[in-house]
N, CA and C atoms as an extended XYZ file, in Angstrom:
435
Properties=species:S:1:pos:R:3:atomname:S:1:resname:S:1:resid:I:1 pbc="F F F"
N       107.052      216.084       13.388 N   MET     1
C       106.537      214.856       14.069 CA  MET     1
C       105.139      215.064       14.591 C   MET     1
N       104.037      214.371       14.303 N   SER     2
C       102.821      214.365       14.662 CA  SER     2
C       102.636      214.109       16.091 C   SER     2
N       101.550      214.610       16.725 N   ALA     3
C       101.236      214.272       18.057 CA  ALA     3
C       101.123      212.657       18.227 C   ALA     3
N       100.477      212.096       17.306 N   THR     4
C       100.381      210.552       17.321 CA  THR     4
C       101.640      209.811       17.415 C   THR     4
N       102.611      210.256       16.596 N   ALA     5
C       103.910      209.882       16.570 CA  ALA     5
C       104.659      210.040       17.809 C   ALA     5
N       104.499      211.149       18.433 N   ASP     6
C       105.029      211.444       19.680 CA  ASP     6
C       104.530      210.480       20.785 C   ASP     6
N       103.224      210.356       20.701 N   HIS     7
C       102.749      209.397       21.828 CA  HIS     7
C       103.135      207.855       21.532 C   HIS     7
N       103.200      207.497       20.255 N   ALA     8
C       103.646      206.101       19.861 CA  ALA     8
C       105.276      206.138       20.468 C   ALA     8
N       106.010      206.902       20.265 N   GLU     9
C       107.437      206.804       20.870 CA  GLU     9
C       107.562      206.701       22.201 C   GLU     9
N       106.514      207.717       22.908 N   GLU    10
C       106.515      207.488       24.313 CA  GLU    10
C       106.232      206.094       24.832 C   GLU    10
N       105.180      205.610       24.254 N   ARG    11
C       104.838      204.193       24.560 CA  ARG    11
C       106.000      203.093       24.286 C   ARG    11
N       106.691      203.360       23.235 N   THR    12
C       107.514      202.251       22.673 CA  THR    12
C       108.931      202.437       22.960 C   THR    12
N       109.307      203.718       23.262 N   GLY    13
C       110.728      204.194       23.735 CA  GLY    13
C       111.493      203.239       24.268 C   GLY    13
N       111.187      202.847       25.764 N   PRO    14
C       112.052      201.938       26.386 CA  PRO    14
C       112.035      200.517       25.634 C   PRO    14
N       111.036      200.136       25.113 N   ALA    15
C       111.114      198.728       24.489 CA  ALA    15
C       112.018      198.830       23.143 C   ALA    15
N       111.934      200.044       22.678 N   ALA    16
C       112.973      200.094       21.204 CA  ALA    16
C       114.485      200.060       21.737 C   ALA    16
N       114.624      200.810       22.836 N   ARG    17
C       116.031      200.983       23.477 CA  ARG    17
C       116.569      199.483       23.831 C   ARG    17
N       115.613      198.713       24.078 N   LEU    18
C       116.040      197.253       24.629 CA  LEU    18
C       116.313      196.576       23.336 C   LEU    18
N       115.875      196.921       22.163 N   GLY    19
C       116.318      196.252       20.756 CA  GLY    19
C       115.076      195.438       20.306 C   GLY    19
N       113.855      195.586       20.942 N   PHE    20
C       112.678      194.663       20.380 CA  PHE    20
C       112.324      195.239       19.007 C   PHE    20
N       112.009      194.265       18.081 N   GLU    21
C       111.569      194.613       16.776 CA  GLU    21
C       110.242      194.161       16.402 C   GLU    21
N       109.413      194.695       15.451 N   PRO    22
C       108.368      194.449       15.031 CA  PRO    22
C       108.163      192.932       14.561 C   PRO    22
N       107.175      192.043       14.948 N   GLY    23
C       107.066      190.578       14.518 CA  GLY    23
C       107.809      189.631       15.402 C   GLY    23
N       108.662      190.147       16.239 N   GLN    24
C       109.285      189.226       17.332 CA  GLN    24
C       108.202      188.598       18.191 C   GLN    24
N       108.404      187.365       18.408 N   VAL    25
C       107.707      186.573       19.465 CA  VAL    25
C       108.568      186.788       20.712 C   VAL    25
N       107.784      187.224       21.702 N   VAL    26
C       108.648      187.610       23.159 CA  VAL    26
C       107.701      186.720       24.128 C   VAL    26
N       108.476      185.850       24.848 N   GLN    27
C       107.823      184.950       25.815 CA  GLN    27
C       108.178      185.537       27.261 C   GLN    27
N       107.120      185.842       27.941 N   GLU    28
C       107.258      186.396       29.275 CA  GLU    28
C       107.126      185.479       30.367 C   GLU    28
N       108.231      185.394       31.304 N   ILE    29
C       108.128      184.447       32.368 CA  ILE    29
C       108.168      185.356       33.648 C   ILE    29
N       107.555      184.936       34.576 N   GLY    30
C       107.697      185.515       36.022 CA  GLY    30
C       107.060      186.666       36.157 C   GLY    30
N       105.929      186.801       35.375 N   TYR    31
C       104.834      187.827       35.496 CA  TYR    31
C       104.348      187.937       36.821 C   TYR    31
N       104.263      189.086       37.397 N   ASP    32
C       103.483      189.397       38.595 CA  ASP    32
C       102.849      190.788       38.613 C   ASP    32
N       102.287      191.180       39.648 N   ASP    33
C       101.591      192.435       39.726 CA  ASP    33
C       102.488      193.497       39.966 C   ASP    33
N       103.978      193.093       40.240 N   ASP    34
C       104.943      194.329       40.541 CA  ASP    34
C       105.834      194.690       39.174 C   ASP    34
N       105.410      194.034       38.006 N   VAL    35
C       106.138      194.037       36.825 CA  VAL    35
C       106.138      195.630       36.241 C   VAL    35
N       106.765      196.108       35.477 N   GLU    36
C       106.745      197.380       34.829 CA  GLU    36
C       105.637      197.259       33.617 C   GLU    36
N       104.631      197.649       34.066 N   GLN    37
C       103.390      197.666       32.928 CA  GLN    37
C       103.739      198.424       31.898 C   GLN    37
N       104.267      199.602       31.864 N   GLU    38
C       104.367      200.535       30.727 CA  GLU    38
C       105.563      199.926       29.709 C   GLU    38
N       106.466      199.199       30.381 N   LEU    39
C       107.479      198.543       29.555 CA  LEU    39
C       106.696      197.381       28.764 C   LEU    39
N       105.965      196.606       29.589 N   ARG    40
C       105.380      195.607       28.818 CA  ARG    40
C       104.377      196.104       27.635 C   ARG    40
N       103.636      197.194       27.790 N   GLU    41
C       102.936      197.844       27.016 CA  GLU    41
C       103.779      198.262       25.816 C   GLU    41
N       104.857      198.850       25.899 N   GLY    42
C       105.741      199.431       24.933 CA  GLY    42
C       106.376      198.123       23.975 C   GLY    42
N       106.594      197.081       24.855 N   ILE    43
C       107.197      195.924       23.978 CA  ILE    43
C       106.152      195.353       23.167 C   ILE    43
N       104.833      195.370       23.693 N   GLU    44
C       103.788      194.726       22.825 CA  GLU    44
C       103.375      195.803       21.575 C   GLU    44
N       103.560      197.024       21.993 N   ALA    45
C       103.379      198.058       20.725 CA  ALA    45
C       104.490      197.961       19.661 C   ALA    45
N       105.680      197.613       20.087 N   THR    46
C       106.701      197.612       19.258 CA  THR    46
C       106.761      196.457       18.369 C   THR    46
N       106.659      195.126       18.938 N   ILE    47
C       106.424      193.836       18.325 CA  ILE    47
C       105.233      193.611       17.243 C   ILE    47
N       104.133      194.428       17.802 N   GLY    48
C       102.918      194.436       17.113 CA  GLY    48
C       101.971      193.361       17.362 C   GLY    48
N       102.169      192.499       18.526 N   GLN    49
C       101.370      191.305       19.237 CA  GLN    49
C       101.588      191.448       20.826 C   GLN    49
N       100.617      190.525       21.367 N   ASP    50
C       100.673      190.353       22.583 CA  ASP    50
C       101.940      189.614       22.972 C   ASP    50
N       102.546      189.928       24.117 N   LEU    51
C       103.353      188.789       24.798 CA  LEU    51
C       102.860      187.413       24.959 C   LEU    51
N       103.779      186.478       24.738 N   VAL    52
C       103.136      184.940       25.020 CA  VAL    52
C       103.667      184.705       26.398 C   VAL    52
N       102.918      183.744       26.962 N   ASP    53
C       103.115      183.408       28.435 CA  ASP    53
C       103.927      182.152       28.491 C   ASP    53
N       103.941      181.733       29.673 N   GLU    54
C       104.748      180.601       30.085 CA  GLU    54
C       104.368      179.292       29.484 C   GLU    54
N       103.097      179.310       28.952 N   ASP    55
C       102.494      178.134       28.444 CA  ASP    55
C       102.654      177.943       27.041 C   ASP    55
N       103.410      179.030       26.389 N   TYR    56
C       103.525      178.954       24.938 CA  TYR    56
C       104.408      177.779       24.526 C   TYR    56
N       104.001      176.939       23.354 N   ASP    57
C       104.659      175.698       23.203 CA  ASP    57
C       105.597      175.821       21.730 C   ASP    57
N       106.192      176.856       21.548 N   ASP    58
C       107.245      176.969       20.383 CA  ASP    58
C       108.390      177.859       20.788 C   ASP    58
N       109.279      177.994       19.983 N   VAL    59
C       110.460      178.738       20.422 CA  VAL    59
C       110.155      180.197       20.138 C   VAL    59
N       110.664      181.026       21.079 N   ALA    60
C       110.496      182.596       20.943 CA  ALA    60
C       111.848      183.124       20.402 C   ALA    60
N       111.555      184.396       20.084 N   ASP    61
C       112.786      185.195       19.485 CA  ASP    61
C       113.627      185.709       20.866 C   ASP    61
N       112.760      186.115       21.807 N   VAL    62
C       113.394      186.679       23.038 CA  VAL    62
C       112.445      186.302       24.223 C   VAL    62
N       113.225      186.104       25.377 N   VAL    63
C       112.576      185.683       26.560 CA  VAL    63
C       112.489      186.990       27.484 C   VAL    63
N       111.629      187.300       28.187 N   LEU    64
C       111.462      188.428       29.078 CA  LEU    64
C       111.290      187.799       30.310 C   LEU    64
N       112.414      187.625       31.288 N   LEU    65
C       112.332      187.026       32.440 CA  LEU    65
C       112.249      187.871       33.560 C   LEU    65
N       111.207      188.182       34.246 N   TRP    66
C       111.073      188.986       35.421 CA  TRP    66
C       111.547      187.982       36.643 C   TRP    66
N       112.707      188.523       37.318 N   PHE    67
C       113.137      187.569       38.560 CA  PHE    67
C       113.557      188.314       39.666 C   PHE    67
N       113.128      187.949       40.779 N   ARG    68
C       113.361      188.586       42.184 CA  ARG    68
C       114.117      187.575       43.025 C   ARG    68
N       114.843      187.946       43.962 N   ASP    69
C       115.683      187.285       44.784 CA  ASP    69
C       114.956      185.990       45.202 C   ASP    69
N       113.811      186.255       45.709 N   GLU    70
C       113.047      185.160       46.332 CA  GLU    70
C       112.441      184.076       45.323 C   GLU    70
N       112.704      184.136       44.118 N   ASP    71
C       112.171      183.354       42.939 CA  ASP    71
C       112.784      182.233       42.783 C   ASP    71
N       113.800      181.770       43.457 N   GLY    72
C       114.529      180.522       43.415 CA  GLY    72
C       115.982      180.703       42.847 C   GLY    72
N       116.235      179.652       41.992 N   ASP    73
C       117.692      179.746       41.630 CA  ASP    73
C       117.754      180.406       40.247 C   ASP    73
N       118.531      181.417       40.148 N   LEU    74
C       118.675      182.267       38.969 CA  LEU    74
C       119.223      181.252       37.760 C   LEU    74
N       120.334      180.609       38.091 N   THR    75
C       120.868      179.744       36.977 CA  THR    75
C       119.980      179.015       36.482 C   THR    75
N       119.040      178.223       37.419 N   ASP    76
C       118.148      177.271       36.648 CA  ASP    76
C       117.205      178.118       35.875 C   ASP    76
N       116.836      179.223       36.325 N   ALA    77
C       115.798      179.814       35.657 CA  ALA    77
C       116.393      180.242       34.237 C   ALA    77
N       117.539      180.746       34.027 N   LEU    78
C       118.239      181.118       32.815 CA  LEU    78
C       118.524      179.788       32.076 C   LEU    78
N       118.774      178.956       32.665 N   VAL    79
C       118.860      177.577       31.846 CA  VAL    79
C       117.693      177.232       31.145 C   VAL    79
N       116.515      177.261       31.849 N   ASP    80
C       115.224      177.183       31.465 CA  ASP    80
C       114.763      177.999       30.124 C   ASP    80
N       115.183      179.214       30.417 N   ALA    81
C       114.999      180.533       29.459 CA  ALA    81
C       115.482      180.137       28.055 C   ALA    81
N       116.822      179.823       28.275 N   ILE    82
C       117.799      179.392       27.013 CA  ILE    82
C       116.837      178.406       26.259 C   ILE    82
N       116.363      177.188       26.797 N   GLY    83
C       115.563      176.488       25.982 CA  GLY    83
C       114.431      176.820       25.423 C   GLY    83
N       113.894      178.069       25.654 N   LEU    84
C       112.723      178.586       25.095 CA  LEU    84
C       113.006      179.647       23.834 C   LEU    84
N       114.283      180.060       23.602 N   ILE    85
C       114.616      180.966       22.688 CA  ILE    85
C       115.160      180.222       21.367 C   ILE    85
N       114.872      180.819       20.118 N   GLU    86
C       115.423      180.486       18.997 CA  GLU    86
C       116.990      180.643       19.191 C   GLU    86
N       117.739      179.813       18.224 N   ASP    87
C       119.344      179.996       18.251 CA  ASP    87
C       119.600      181.421       17.980 C   ASP    87
N       120.494      182.098       18.616 N   GLY    88
C       120.898      183.552       18.480 CA  GLY    88
C       119.758      184.611       19.199 C   GLY    88
N       118.891      183.906       19.826 N   GLY    89
C       117.903      184.745       20.612 CA  GLY    89
C       118.528      185.227       21.763 C   GLY    89
N       117.801      186.131       22.591 N   ALA    90
C       118.213      186.734       23.764 CA  ALA    90
C       117.410      186.528       24.875 C   ALA    90
N       117.894      186.609       26.159 N   VAL    91
C       117.190      186.748       27.379 CA  VAL    91
C       117.181      188.008       27.887 C   VAL    91
N       116.134      188.843       27.956 N   TRP    92
C       116.144      189.979       28.781 CA  TRP    92
C       115.827      189.686       30.245 C   TRP    92
N       116.679      189.714       31.196 N   LEU    93
C       116.530      189.519       32.540 CA  LEU    93
C       116.132      190.785       33.171 C   LEU    93
N       114.979      190.686       33.840 N   MET    94
C       114.631      192.131       34.604 CA  MET    94
C       114.561      191.712       36.091 C   MET    94
N       115.492      192.394       36.639 N   THR    95
C       115.452      192.256       38.405 CA  THR    95
C       115.143      193.710       38.835 C   THR    95
N       114.654      193.613       40.132 N   PRO    96
C       114.417      194.937       40.990 CA  PRO    96
C       115.694      195.817       41.060 C   PRO    96
N       115.473      197.060       41.111 N   LYS    97
C       116.511      198.044       41.025 CA  LYS    97
C       117.101      197.912       42.608 C   LYS    97
N       118.286      198.398       42.803 N   THR    98
C       118.866      198.294       44.234 CA  THR    98
C       117.805      198.864       45.109 C   THR    98
N       117.818      198.235       46.386 N   GLY    99
C       116.907      198.773       47.378 CA  GLY    99
C       115.465      198.423       47.315 C   GLY    99
N       115.165      197.778       46.205 N   ARG   100
C       113.687      197.381       46.006 CA  ARG   100
C       113.688      195.833       46.440 C   ARG   100
N       112.364      195.577       46.932 N   ASP   101
C       112.023      194.088       47.593 CA  ASP   101
C       112.630      193.204       46.172 C   ASP   101
N       113.161      192.233       46.371 N   GLY   102
C       113.653      191.191       45.384 CA  GLY   102
C       114.969      191.409       44.710 C   GLY   102
N       115.539      192.499       45.175 N   TYR   103
C       116.983      192.936       44.505 CA  TYR   103
C       117.873      191.866       44.525 C   TYR   103
N       118.394      191.522       43.139 N   VAL   104
C       119.416      190.628       42.884 CA  VAL   104
C       120.883      191.271       42.691 C   VAL   104
N       121.805      190.836       43.324 N   GLU   105
C       123.208      191.735       43.184 CA  GLU   105
C       123.803      191.135       41.653 C   GLU   105
N       124.290      192.210       41.251 N   PRO   106
C       124.889      192.229       39.800 CA  PRO   106
C       125.834      191.100       39.773 C   PRO   106
N       126.689      190.846       40.894 N   SER   107
C       127.655      189.729       40.903 CA  SER   107
C       126.808      188.333       40.738 C   SER   107
N       125.786      188.231       41.460 N   ASP   108
C       124.868      187.061       41.238 CA  ASP   108
C       124.436      186.843       40.058 C   ASP   108
N       123.954      187.948       39.182 N   ILE   109
C       123.506      187.891       37.918 CA  ILE   109
C       124.479      187.342       37.082 C   ILE   109
N       125.731      187.979       37.158 N   ASN   110
C       126.941      187.724       36.205 CA  ASN   110
C       127.408      186.190       36.433 C   ASN   110
N       127.386      185.859       37.715 N   GLU   111
C       127.810      184.306       37.972 CA  GLU   111
C       126.646      183.398       37.461 C   GLU   111
N       125.463      183.669       37.618 N   ALA   112
C       124.444      182.834       36.957 CA  ALA   112
C       124.528      182.669       35.590 C   ALA   112
N       124.596      183.957       34.881 N   ALA   113
C       124.619      184.068       33.457 CA  ALA   113
C       125.756      183.149       32.892 C   ALA   113
N       127.008      183.393       33.501 N   GLN   114
C       128.264      182.600       33.015 CA  GLN   114
C       128.129      181.033       33.279 C   GLN   114
N       127.328      180.671       34.439 N   THR   115
C       127.084      179.257       34.631 CA  THR   115
C       126.112      178.728       33.580 C   THR   115
N       125.037      179.579       33.087 N   ALA   116
C       124.116      179.065       32.363 CA  ALA   116
C       124.643      179.003       30.753 C   ALA   116
N       126.014      179.668       30.678 N   GLY   117
C       126.382      179.756       29.363 CA  GLY   117
C       126.040      180.972       28.548 C   GLY   117
N       125.755      182.050       29.210 N   LEU   118
C       125.259      183.310       28.491 CA  LEU   118
C       126.302      184.356       28.863 C   LEU   118
N       126.279      185.457       28.015 N   ALA   119
C       127.297      186.474       28.254 CA  ALA   119
C       126.179      187.685       28.279 C   ALA   119
N       126.547      188.672       29.313 N   GLN   120
C       125.700      189.922       29.314 CA  GLN   120
C       126.212      190.887       28.413 C   GLN   120
N       125.459      191.496       27.634 N   THR   121
C       125.825      192.441       26.542 CA  THR   121
C       125.307      193.737       26.918 C   THR   121
N       124.429      193.954       27.765 N   LYS   122
C       123.799      195.299       27.964 CA  LYS   122
C       123.105      195.274       29.179 C   LYS   122
N       123.079      196.542       29.986 N   SER   123
C       122.238      196.658       31.001 CA  SER   123
C       121.545      198.136       30.965 C   SER   123
N       120.430      198.241       31.435 N   ILE   124
C       119.553      199.285       31.041 CA  ILE   124
C       118.404      199.584       32.187 C   ILE   124
N       118.187      200.735       32.625 N   SER   125
C       117.069      200.992       33.473 CA  SER   125
C       115.877      200.724       32.592 C   SER   125
N       115.028      199.775       33.179 N   ALA   126
C       113.906      199.315       32.520 CA  ALA   126
C       112.503      199.867       33.089 C   ALA   126
N       112.694      201.042       33.827 N   GLY   127
C       111.530      201.577       34.346 CA  GLY   127
C       111.891      202.023       35.733 C   GLY   127
N       110.782      202.499       36.482 N   LYS   128
C       110.993      203.112       37.832 CA  LYS   128
C       111.766      201.989       38.829 C   LYS   128
N       111.306      200.816       38.716 N   ASP   129
C       111.711      199.750       39.883 CA  ASP   129
C       112.552      198.619       39.227 C   ASP   129
N       112.840      198.594       37.841 N   TRP   130
C       113.449      197.516       37.441 CA  TRP   130
C       114.603      197.825       36.464 C   TRP   130
N       115.530      196.949       36.537 N   THR   131
C       116.819      197.124       35.737 CA  THR   131
C       116.709      195.846       34.764 C   THR   131
N       117.251      196.033       33.568 N   GLY   132
C       117.176      194.966       32.515 CA  GLY   132
C       118.704      194.589       32.209 C   GLY   132
N       118.905      193.461       32.184 N   SER   133
C       120.350      192.799       31.620 CA  SER   133
C       119.913      191.948       30.436 C   SER   133
N       120.669      192.148       29.300 N   ARG   134
C       120.587      191.707       28.079 CA  ARG   134
C       121.588      190.341       28.091 C   ARG   134
N       121.162      188.985       27.858 N   LEU   135
C       121.882      188.040       28.068 CA  LEU   135
C       121.860      187.306       26.792 C   LEU   135
N       122.872      186.729       26.364 N   VAL   136
C       122.896      186.038       24.947 CA  VAL   136
C       123.938      184.973       24.854 C   VAL   136
N       123.806      183.963       24.173 N   THR   137
C       124.746      182.903       24.182 CA  THR   137
C       125.944      183.514       23.490 C   THR   137
N       127.006      183.023       23.887 N   PRO   138
C       128.352      183.527       23.416 CA  PRO   138
C       128.384      183.659       21.756 C   PRO   138
N       127.945      182.587       21.227 N   LYS   139
C       127.852      182.613       19.507 CA  LYS   139
C       127.068      183.781       19.045 C   LYS   139
N       125.915      184.093       19.742 N   ALA   140
C       125.197      185.287       19.430 CA  ALA   140
C       125.699      186.712       19.620 C   ALA   140
N       126.627      186.687       20.792 N   ALA   141
C       127.286      187.814       21.162 CA  ALA   141
C       128.291      188.136       20.096 C   ALA   141
N       129.047      187.050       19.517 N   ARG   142
C       130.158      187.233       18.635 CA  ARG   142
C       129.611      187.663       17.395 C   ARG   142
N       128.234      187.210       16.946 N   ALA   143
C       127.600      187.589       15.617 CA  ALA   143
C       127.082      189.088       15.864 C   ALA   143
N       126.882      189.614       16.881 N   LYS   144
C       126.390      190.925       16.839 CA  LYS   144
C       127.694      191.965       16.831 C   LYS   144
N       128.762      191.538       16.959 N   ARG   145
C       129.871      192.400       16.887 CA  ARG   145
C       129.975      193.256       15.600 C   ARG   145
């Protein structure tokens, strides 16, 4: 493996583990200066384009939702995110890790996801300060089995 390939893997590793693929449209919601910049850069490197912001006016393949406890109602945020994705798309919910400002209890994530009609399929450490939860519509979860 070349040094260039090593560097590319370093930059895209977390994004690839999250299942992002070249050509996907990823809409980012809840961006602030506390987000995991390396993860964002890795996602952009993996998909081959910039993330689209909250003003994007078409459907996305994936929504990247940065959410902190003080950001309001998680169920409402998830319902809004569902309306932004293609059928079978996913929402990656990024929340601060335990002990960090804005931490969201896993039970609150599970309850909000279920209320919004989503199923949690995967959780992953998404960087030093963030945890990611992959949420999908039940139909999409069955199709991935």
